[in-house]
N, C-alpha and C positions, 0 to 999 in steps of 0.2 A: 786676741782676734778678736774679728766685728763680724755679725754676721750679717750675710744681706739681705737686706728684705723684699718681698715682694712689695709696688706700686700697689699704691688701694688704686679702685676702677671710678672714675665719675659715674655718679648715679644720678637720672633720671627722677627722682624723687625718694619721698622715706620709706615705705614699703618697702623696695626699691633696694633702697643701703637696709634695714633692715632683713632682709630675705638673707641678703648679700653675709649680711655680719654672723645668721644665724647657723652657716653649716662654715666656714673657716674662725680660723687663731692667732687675733689680731698678734700674737708674737711671731708673724708671721710677715707683717706688714708695719710693728711699733715697736720700736723698741724703746720698752718699759720701764729700765731704768736709765736715759735720758726722761722720761716724763717727769714736770712741774706741776705743782699739784697748785690749784684751780679752785676759786672760789663767785661763785654765782648768785651773788645777793638776790637779783631783782628775778630769777628766773620762776618763773610760773609749770608746777606740773601740767603738758595738754589735758581740752578741756575737750568732749565731744558732745553736742544738743546733742535730742534724742527728743523725744516723742511717748510721753506716757500716760496708758488712760489707767483714773483712778477711780472707784465712786467717789462722790457726793460727797456724803459722809466723813471718807476719813477724809481726804482732802480739809476738809469743813476743819477738820481733828486736827489735824496736821498747822492748817491757817490759825488751828485758834494756843496750841503747843508753843508754837514758831514769835508766837502773842509773849509768850510770857516771858518767853526765855527773849524775845526780844531780839530779837536773827532774825535776815528771812525762811520766809518756810525754804525755800529749795532749795538751803545752808544745810535748812536742820535736817532737812529729810536726804541729806548727800552723806550727813554727819550720823544718819539712823542709820540709812545703806553700807555704810562703809566697816560701820560695826558689824553687823551682822553676818557684812560681811571674809567679814575676819577672826569669826568666832567658831564661823564652815570652814575657814578655812584648817583652822588652829583644829579643830578634830580629827582631820581624816592627817594629819602631823602624824598625830598620836599611835 
């Protein structure tokens, strides 16, 4: 017996879609038994540009470290920030 699936509404934007799926169960709309595995090797995670004020000395130190590691300083800053956030989150999961 096949379950009657609801129709997925049209969304005006990603925020509206995100809000919808945060309150609905996808199994009411999608038959996951019929789903196929897909790979998206070129898909990049979305990034949001922000503005942040840093002490000049901190920025200079970061640039110096990035230069020694031969990576862009903004990439190094993201790596350090991501590592610290993962560390903090892990503490809350204990």
